[in-house]
Steps between C-alpha positions, in 0.01 A plus 500: 500500500230308678591152618275203549454392850519120503343489839170639373219279650278300276173683418161355575314383194326775315131590548254666268494827692525809278845655499593852552762660274832395659781739547866400518534367855762216476396320821118545474289233334235609251207299370516556119268354236675234289379672187715803591822286529700490182791269421833665436577464121858385577401232753719199414388276788280210407329220696342182383122476535529213753703730721238773461241235603711412801528863598117551467444198714731642761320834500163332518606281790692757712346829394850650499738612230784755478371835385537588134752779450388767254569851386238753392460574131182704496231573753340163463787290347787325671792314350609177664867486606478178696197269519399425140434137595300590815272714286438210266428269799256754645323531168478122484326510840256768376632757744426856393763684706860441612697624791779720359790725602526813290853625443573829322794406277616618161552283190859412584422400860198294370733302275744447792215351708368298210848348447556423871179456703319323219739207500410367840266241337438368153766490233618737230469466124862571395414720210249707695748520787758631257256759369428610858869537578555689176233749600647524845851575380364796302431667832776351727843371393535125522790513752284714737198271480678165500535486883121508528434231237492123566729454194867578499622752242601237247158333512325840470716590198415170338125553552530849344681357205203273438305809397770661283681210335362414157505130402771409252353396170684226321551546128282269286656178382573506126261267307786275384597438871153429627432140598192326361320185609487227238254209529486179301353160562688166515415145574655359817773314312585813300509707821737245657731504194500878493579531875795250462639691204475845671673361812783358289563845348522666846395846612150625529222327300465813281872519428513127425204529268672780307810277473282241325372763263858612414615142449211439266573812303863390450 
């Protein structure tokens, strides 16, 4: 299985030169049109807009950013494995192309990279992270993939449960047990007298009020 080389140098900012059709050359940078880069449907990593803006300012100022890691889907379509936020920042800067690495990986390997490389920045939506891990474990057993994940096995299992556990529905409260709000109007002296009486009976105000009713009925 192909491994990401963390020492890969930052790529210079993209230009508008037309790209050739890249082949799978893990260490060769390719200039690919942004319109040909597709987000992975199971991407769980999210970043606030202010962080996207900060990333865009960095690219604009330095003209450098880490290459976007992709895999080929069709002749002119590439799926992003790492770099969803960089693509958004480049679009925000009106760039037309991005510097990319093209890795020839299958669906299972793509999910592995999505679950590992893609967590270097941003943060995960827990439910979407659980969905991603659920998809991943359909290809690779959880014990085998856990050493590569930032979560431990217990945390990974908890995230997966978020996508499988149905919320427990509480039975409806019988009408005779439902509480209702009762409003009535009193003058200040009447309110003071009522408060004194309810306090003397003890308990909650509603219980004390019902004691008054019972005493009246008797």
